[in-house]
C-alpha positions in Angstrom: -7.0 -36.9 20.9 -8.5 -33.8 19.3 -7.3 -30.2 19.6 -10.3 -29.4 21.8 -9.5 -32.2 24.2 -5.9 -31.0 24.6 -7.2 -27.5 25.3 -9.1 -29.0 28.2 -6.0 -30.7 29.5 -4.1 -27.4 29.4 -7.0 -25.7 31.2 -6.7 -28.2 34.1 -2.9 -28.1 34.3 -2.7 -25.2 36.6 -5.0 -26.7 39.2 -3.2 -29.9 39.9 -1.0 -29.5 42.9 -0.1 -31.9 45.7 -2.2 -31.4 48.8 -0.3 -34.0 50.9 3.2 -35.3 50.5 3.6 -38.6 48.7 6.5 -41.1 49.3 9.8 -39.4 48.7 8.4 -35.9 48.4 10.0 -33.1 50.5 7.8 -30.8 52.5 8.7 -27.2 53.4 9.1 -28.0 57.1 11.5 -30.8 56.2 13.6 -28.5 54.0 13.9 -25.9 56.7 14.7 -28.5 59.4 17.4 -30.0 57.2 18.9 -26.6 56.5 19.0 -25.5 60.1 20.4 -28.9 61.3 23.0 -29.5 58.7 24.0 -26.3 57.0 27.7 -25.6 57.1 27.0 -22.0 57.8 25.1 -23.0 61.0 28.0 -25.2 62.1 30.5 -22.3 61.5 28.3 -20.0 63.5 28.2 -22.5 66.4 32.0 -22.6 66.4 32.1 -18.8 66.4 29.9 -18.8 69.5 32.2 -21.3 71.2 35.2 -19.2 70.3 33.5 -16.1 71.8 32.9 -18.0 75.0 36.5 -19.0 75.2 37.6 -15.5 74.5 35.3 -14.1 77.2 36.5 -16.7 79.7 40.1 -15.8 78.9 39.6 -12.0 79.2 37.7 -12.5 82.4 40.6 -14.1 84.2 42.4 -12.3 87.0 45.9 -10.9 86.1 48.4 -13.7 86.4 51.2 -13.9 88.9 54.6 -13.0 87.6 58.0 -14.3 88.6 61.3 -12.7 87.9 65.0 -12.8 88.8 67.6 -10.0 89.0 71.4 -10.5 89.1 73.4 -7.4 90.1 77.1 -6.6 90.7 78.4 -9.4 88.5 81.6 -9.5 86.5 82.7 -6.1 87.6 86.2 -4.9 88.6 88.1 -5.0 91.9 85.9 -6.1 94.8 83.0 -6.7 92.4 84.9 -9.0 90.1 83.4 -12.4 89.5 80.4 -13.2 91.7 81.8 -12.4 95.1 79.8 -9.1 95.3 76.7 -10.4 93.5 73.2 -9.6 94.6 70.6 -12.0 93.4 66.9 -11.2 93.8 64.0 -13.6 93.1 60.7 -11.8 92.8 57.0 -12.8 92.8 54.7 -10.1 91.5 51.0 -9.5 91.1 48.7 -6.8 89.8 45.9 -5.9 92.2 43.0 -4.5 90.1 41.0 -1.8 91.7 37.6 -0.5 90.6 36.0 -3.9 89.8 37.8 -4.1 86.5 37.6 -7.9 86.3 33.8 -7.8 86.7 33.6 -5.2 84.0 35.7 -7.3 81.7 33.5 -10.3 82.4 30.4 -8.2 81.5 32.0 -7.2 78.2 32.8 -10.8 77.4 29.3 -11.9 78.2 27.9 -9.3 75.8 30.3 -10.5 73.1 28.9 -14.0 73.5 25.4 -12.7 73.5 26.0 -10.7 70.3 27.5 -13.7 68.6 24.6 -15.8 69.7 22.3 -13.1 68.3 24.1 -13.2 65.0 23.5 -17.0 65.0 19.8 -16.4 65.5 19.8 -13.9 62.6 21.6 -16.5 60.4 19.0 -19.2 61.3 16.2 -16.8 60.3 18.0 -16.0 57.0 18.6 -19.6 56.2 15.0 -20.5 56.9 14.0 -17.7 54.5 16.5 -18.9 51.9 15.2 -22.5 52.2 11.6 -21.2 51.8 12.6 -19.2 48.7 14.4 -22.1 47.1 11.6 -24.5 48.0 9.1 -22.2 46.3 11.4 -22.1 43.3 11.3 -25.9 43.0 7.5 -25.9 43.5 7.0 -23.3 40.8 9.5 -25.1 38.5 7.5 -28.3 38.9 4.3 -26.5 37.9 6.1 -24.9 34.9 7.4 -28.3 33.8 3.9 -29.7 34.0 2.7 -26.7 31.9 5.5 -27.2 29.4 4.6 -30.9 29.1 1.0 -29.9 28.4 2.1 -27.3 25.9 4.2 -29.9 24.1 1.2 -32.3 24.1 -1.1 -29.6 22.8 1.4 -28.7 20.1 1.6 -32.4 19.1 -2.2 -32.7 19.0 -2.3 -29.5 16.9 0.2 -30.9 14.4 -1.8 -34.1 14.0 -5.0 -32.2 13.5 -3.3 -29.9 10.9 -1.8 -32.9 9.1 -5.2 -34.6 8.7 -6.6 -31.4 7.3 -3.7 -31.0 4.9 -4.2 -34.5 3.7 -7.9 -33.7 3.0 -6.9 -30.5 1.2 -8.8 -28.5 3.8 -5.8 -26.5 4.9 -2.7 -25.3 3.0 0.6 -27.1 3.5 2.2 -24.0 5.0 0.1 -24.5 8.1 1.8 -27.9 8.7 5.1 -26.1 8.7 3.9 -23.7 11.3 2.6 -26.6 13.4 6.0 -28.3 13.1 7.7 -25.2 14.3 5.3 -24.8 17.2 5.9 -28.4 18.2 9.7 -28.0 18.1 9.5 -24.8 20.1 7.3 -26.6 22.7 9.8 -29.5 22.9 12.6 -27.0 23.6 10.5 -25.3 26.2 9.9 -28.6 28.0 13.6 -29.4 27.9 14.4 -26.0 29.3 11.9 -26.5 32.1 13.5 -29.8 33.0 16.9 -28.1 33.3 15.5 -25.3 35.4 13.9 -27.8 37.8 17.1 -29.8 38.2 19.0 -26.6 39.0 16.4 -25.5 41.5 16.5 -28.9 43.3 20.3 -28.8 43.6 20.1 -25.1 44.8 17.8 -26.3 47.6 19.9 -29.3 48.5 23.2 -27.4 48.9 21.7 -25.4 51.7 22.1 -28.5 53.9 25.4 -29.4 52.5 24.5 -31.9 49.8 25.7 -31.7 46.2 22.7 -33.6 44.8 19.0 -33.7 45.6 17.8 -36.9 47.2 14.1 -36.0 46.7 12.2 -36.3 43.4 9.7 -33.6 44.1 8.5 -31.2 46.7 5.0 -31.2 48.2 2.9 -28.0 48.4 0.0 -26.0 47.1 1.3 -23.2 45.0 -2.0 -21.4 44.7 -2.8 -21.7 48.4 -1.9 -18.1 49.3 -2.1 -17.4 53.1 -3.1 -14.0 54.3 -0.3 -12.3 56.4 -2.8 -10.1 58.2 -3.1 -6.3 58.5 0.0 -4.2 57.8 -0.3 -2.4 61.1 0.0 -5.6 63.0 3.1 -6.6 61.1 4.7 -3.2 61.6 4.2 -3.5 65.4 6.6 -6.4 65.4 9.5 -4.5 63.8 10.8 -2.9 67.0 11.3 -6.4 68.5 12.6 -8.2 65.4 16.0 -9.9 65.1 17.6 -6.8 63.6 16.5 -4.5 66.4 17.5 -7.1 68.9 21.0 -7.0 67.4 21.1 -3.3 68.0 19.9 -3.8 71.6 22.7 -6.3 72.2 25.2 -3.9 70.7 24.0 -1.1 73.0 24.4 -3.4 76.0 28.0 -4.2 74.9 28.7 -0.5 74.6 27.3 0.0 78.1 29.6 -2.8 79.4 32.6 -1.2 77.7 31.7 2.1 79.2 31.7 0.5 82.7 35.0 -1.0 81.9 36.4 2.4 80.9 35.0 4.0 84.1 36.7 1.3 86.2 40.0 2.4 84.7 39.8 5.6 86.7 41.2 3.7 89.7 44.8 2.7 88.8 46.0 -0.8 89.4 48.5 -1.6 92.1 51.6 -3.5 91.0 53.3 -5.2 94.0 56.2 -7.6 94.1 57.7 -9.5 97.0 61.2 -11.1 96.7 64.2 -12.5 98.4 67.6 -11.0 97.8 70.9 -12.9 98.3 73.9 -10.7 99.1 77.0 -12.8 98.4 79.4 -10.3 100.0 77.7 -10.5 103.4 76.5 -14.1 103.0 73.0 -13.0 104.0 69.5 -12.8 102.6 66.8 -10.1 102.9 63.2 -9.5 101.8 62.5 -7.1 99.0 59.0 -5.4 98.7 58.1 -3.0 96.0 54.9 -1.1 94.9 54.1 0.8 91.8 51.0 2.6 90.4 50.6 4.3 87.0 49.7 8.0 86.8 47.2 9.7 84.5 44.6 6.9 84.7 41.7 9.3 85.3 42.4 11.3 82.1 42.7 8.1 80.0 39.5 6.8 81.5 37.6 9.9 80.7 38.7 9.7 77.0 37.7 6.0 76.8 34.3 6.8 78.4 33.8 9.6 75.9 34.5 7.3 73.1 31.9 4.8 74.3 29.3 7.5 74.8 29.9 8.8 71.2 29.6 5.2 70.0 26.2 4.9 71.8 24.9 8.1 70.1 26.0 6.7 66.7 24.3 3.4 67.5 21.1 5.1 68.4 21.1 7.0 65.1 21.9 3.9 63.1 19.1 2.0 64.9 16.6 4.7 64.1 17.6 4.8 60.5 17.5 1.0 60.3 14.0 0.9 61.7 12.7 3.5 59.2 14.4 1.6 56.4 12.9 -1.7 57.5 9.5 -0.1 57.8 9.7 1.2 54.3 10.9 -2.1 53.0 8.2 -4.0 54.8 5.5 -1.7 53.4 6.9 -2.2 49.9 6.9 -5.9 50.3 3.4 -5.9 51.7 2.1 -3.9 48.8 3.9 -6.0 46.3 2.5 -9.2 47.9 -1.0 -7.8 47.8 -0.6 -7.0 44.1 0.7 -10.5 43.5 -2.4 -12.0 45.3 -4.7 -9.8 43.2 -2.8 -10.8 40.0 -3.2 -14.5 40.8 -6.9 -14.0 41.6 -7.5 -12.0 38.4 -5.6 -14.4 36.2 -7.3 -17.6 37.6 -10.8 -16.3 38.0 -11.2 -13.9 35.1 -8.5 -13.9 32.5 -7.7 -17.6 32.2 -11.4 -18.7 31.9 -11.8 -16.0 29.2 -8.7 -17.3 27.4 -10.1 -20.9 27.6 -13.4 -19.8 26.2 -11.5 -17.9 23.4 -9.4 -21.0 22.6 -12.5 -23.3 22.5 -14.3 -20.8 20.2 -11.2 -20.5 17.9 -10.9 -24.3 17.8 -14.5 -24.7 16.8 -14.1 -22.0 14.1 -11.0 -23.8 12.8 -12.9 -27.1 12.5 -15.5 -25.2 10.5 -12.7 -23.6 8.3 -13.6 -20.1 9.6 -10.3 -19.6 11.3 -6.7 -20.4 10.3 -4.3 -22.5 12.3 -2.3 -19.4 13.1 -5.3 -18.1 15.0 -5.6 -21.3 17.0 -1.9 -21.2 17.8 -2.2 -17.6 19.0 -5.1 -18.5 21.2 -3.2 -21.4 22.7 -0.1 -19.3 23.3 -2.2 -16.7 25.1 -3.7 -19.3 27.4 -0.3 -20.9 28.1 1.2 -17.5 28.8 -1.5 -16.6 31.2 -1.0 -19.8 33.1 2.7 -19.2 33.3 2.0 -15.7 34.6 -0.3 -17.2 37.3 2.4 -19.6 38.4 5.0 -16.8 38.5 2.7 -14.5 40.5 1.9 -17.2 43.0 5.5 -18.0 43.5 6.4 -14.3 43.9 3.6 -14.0 46.5 4.9 -16.9 48.6 8.5 -15.6 48.4 7.4 -12.1 49.5 5.5 -13.6 52.4 8.7 -15.5 53.4 10.5 -12.2 53.3 7.8 -10.6 55.5 8.0 -13.4 57.9 11.7 -13.0 58.1 11.5 -9.3 58.7 8.8 -9.6 61.5 10.1 -12.7 63.2 10.4 -12.4 67.0 12.7 -14.4 69.3 11.1 -17.7 70.0 8.8 -17.7 66.9 8.6 -21.2 65.3 10.4 -21.7 62.0 8.3 -21.9 58.8 
């Protein structure tokens, strides 16, 4: 195969991407589904939600009954020696909560469960974004490996062409040395691409708890760049995204704690009912007692003030977080638009021009008008531009995944 034919192979390398999954190939939806179904992090979060439910159920129980016993006038002196004058009291006590404290505690517990569930939703969104990022890494590494293989084949073809010209005394022997160096460098590049692809495949598989990848390839179109739509439409989703929903749940929890603090204004009534045995009289009698703490109103006011201050802090943090997310979304959107423009410019203008330059240089080399070094430089420029196109396309997809993560609303389907 001639140098010109290998140049055509390189020119086509960046356009060959799988449009439909073949046997054994992993799709993006399958990668996300595996991650969400089998990730140890999701399992841990599910256990955390269960723990929050148990904790809320425990804290929502009514105060338990208490039982106690008192033994008085025992082992004294004189008439109270031994147990002759003993007074034994068996008591049953209970706290009667006033001010609907139990309902307030149950409300706080429900909000704790809701917040933990919300954290689980945020985790699922983040894992879906992580799976998308790593899937794109594998897809781009596959393209880079194909490019490295083409670069190695091109270097081999170049070496064969130079060797023939050296044999015919049409090129100096030093050009063969340069061709050998280019071939060795291309072989190292191919080996490095293989290692990078293997690492990317394992990095994707560990998301669903596997140490090795059970898929040979992933299926996808790297240069199929979807349009996320206008920025204003995306920004309108920010107030309802998962992060803002987490602030809303936290605000509801603060409200529930404030109601609990307000309920503490009414002190609880501690009552006990017992039976007392008087050994000296050989009789029994009922014993009834009541107690109620003082100063509950002042303590409640302090607790309410604490929750109100916490609500003010939360409102400020929520506003700051919204502004930060807006700025971050704008930066990501602009960077993605730049990456789209970069891909378009590279594939439609720069790469065709580099292909034309390589073909012209190859033709001049065959006519002894150019040296091998010039052919090698033209080849390197074309290969570098194709690598840039792959990198820009991968970056565009990953930025789109980040944008989807930032603007995802409750109930939105996963990628």
